[in-house]
C-alpha positions in Angstrom: -56.2 35.4 -50.4 -59.0 32.7 -51.8 -63.0 33.3 -51.0 -63.5 29.7 -50.6 -62.5 27.8 -47.5 -62.7 24.1 -47.0 -65.5 22.6 -45.2 -67.3 19.3 -45.0 -70.4 18.1 -46.2 -73.4 16.7 -43.9 -71.3 13.3 -43.5 -67.6 14.8 -44.5 -64.7 16.3 -43.5 -62.8 18.7 -45.6 -64.3 17.1 -48.8 -66.2 20.3 -49.7 -65.2 24.3 -50.6 -67.6 26.2 -49.7 -67.8 30.4 -50.4 -67.6 32.8 -47.6 -68.2 35.9 -49.6 -71.4 37.0 -48.9 -71.9 34.8 -46.0 -73.3 36.0 -42.7 -71.4 36.0 -39.2 -74.2 36.0 -36.9 -74.0 38.2 -34.0 -77.6 37.6 -33.1 -80.6 35.6 -32.8 -84.0 36.2 -31.4 -86.8 33.6 -31.2 -90.7 33.6 -30.5 -93.3 31.8 -30.6 -96.5 32.5 -33.3 -99.6 31.0 -34.5 -100.1 30.4 -38.0 -103.3 30.8 -39.7 -103.9 27.7 -42.3 -107.3 26.6 -43.6 -107.5 23.8 -40.5 -107.2 26.5 -37.6 -104.2 28.0 -36.3 -100.6 26.2 -36.2 -97.9 27.0 -34.1 -95.0 28.2 -35.3 -91.5 28.9 -34.3 -90.3 32.3 -35.4 -86.4 32.5 -35.9 -84.5 36.1 -36.1 -80.7 35.6 -37.5 -78.6 38.9 -37.5 -75.2 39.5 -38.5 -72.6 41.3 -40.7 -72.2 39.9 -44.4 -68.8 38.5 -44.8 -66.3 41.7 -46.2 -69.1 44.0 -46.8 -70.4 46.7 -44.2 -73.8 45.4 -45.2 -76.7 44.0 -42.3 -78.7 40.9 -42.5 -81.6 40.3 -40.8 -84.0 37.6 -41.2 -87.0 36.1 -40.0 -87.5 32.7 -40.7 -90.7 31.2 -39.7 -90.7 27.0 -38.8 -93.0 24.3 -37.6 -91.9 21.9 -34.7 -90.9 19.5 -37.8 -88.7 22.3 -39.0 -87.2 23.1 -35.7 -86.6 19.6 -35.3 -84.8 19.0 -38.0 -82.2 22.3 -37.1 -81.7 20.9 -34.1 -81.2 17.6 -34.7 -79.2 18.4 -38.1 -76.4 20.7 -35.9 -76.4 17.6 -32.5 -75.2 15.0 -35.2 -72.9 17.4 -37.1 -71.1 18.1 -33.5 -71.4 13.9 -33.0 -69.4 13.5 -35.8 -67.0 16.5 -35.5 -66.2 14.5 -32.1 -66.3 13.8 -28.5 -64.6 17.0 -27.9 -67.2 19.0 -29.9 -70.3 16.9 -28.2 -68.9 17.9 -24.8 -68.3 22.2 -25.5 -71.9 22.2 -27.2 -73.5 20.5 -24.0 -71.4 23.0 -22.0 -72.7 26.3 -24.1 -76.4 25.1 -24.4 -76.4 24.3 -20.5 -75.2 27.4 -19.8 -77.4 29.4 -22.1 -79.9 27.4 -20.2 -79.5 28.3 -17.1 -78.9 32.0 -18.1 -82.7 32.3 -19.6 -84.9 34.2 -17.2 -87.5 33.0 -14.9 -91.1 32.7 -16.2 
């Protein structure tokens, strides 16, 4: 069995081999609002924690990423763009899942 699967580059489908041996199988995410201290003052940032099991291992990954609003916009726009390139069915499924998750958020 190969440890590589056929994936797609940013603008292709099936045109890249992806090594999945150390990929993290995501099973949890947490987001928090943070303030990053800068010379110019405090900058609002987002903390994105992604957890999961490392593929073909019992090892776990638990990493906190710090993002500016520009970083958040970059991730969201790339994911939405990928769904659009994958086709209307993927866009519809993603839209439904996002709406469902938003509805499940606790009220303030």
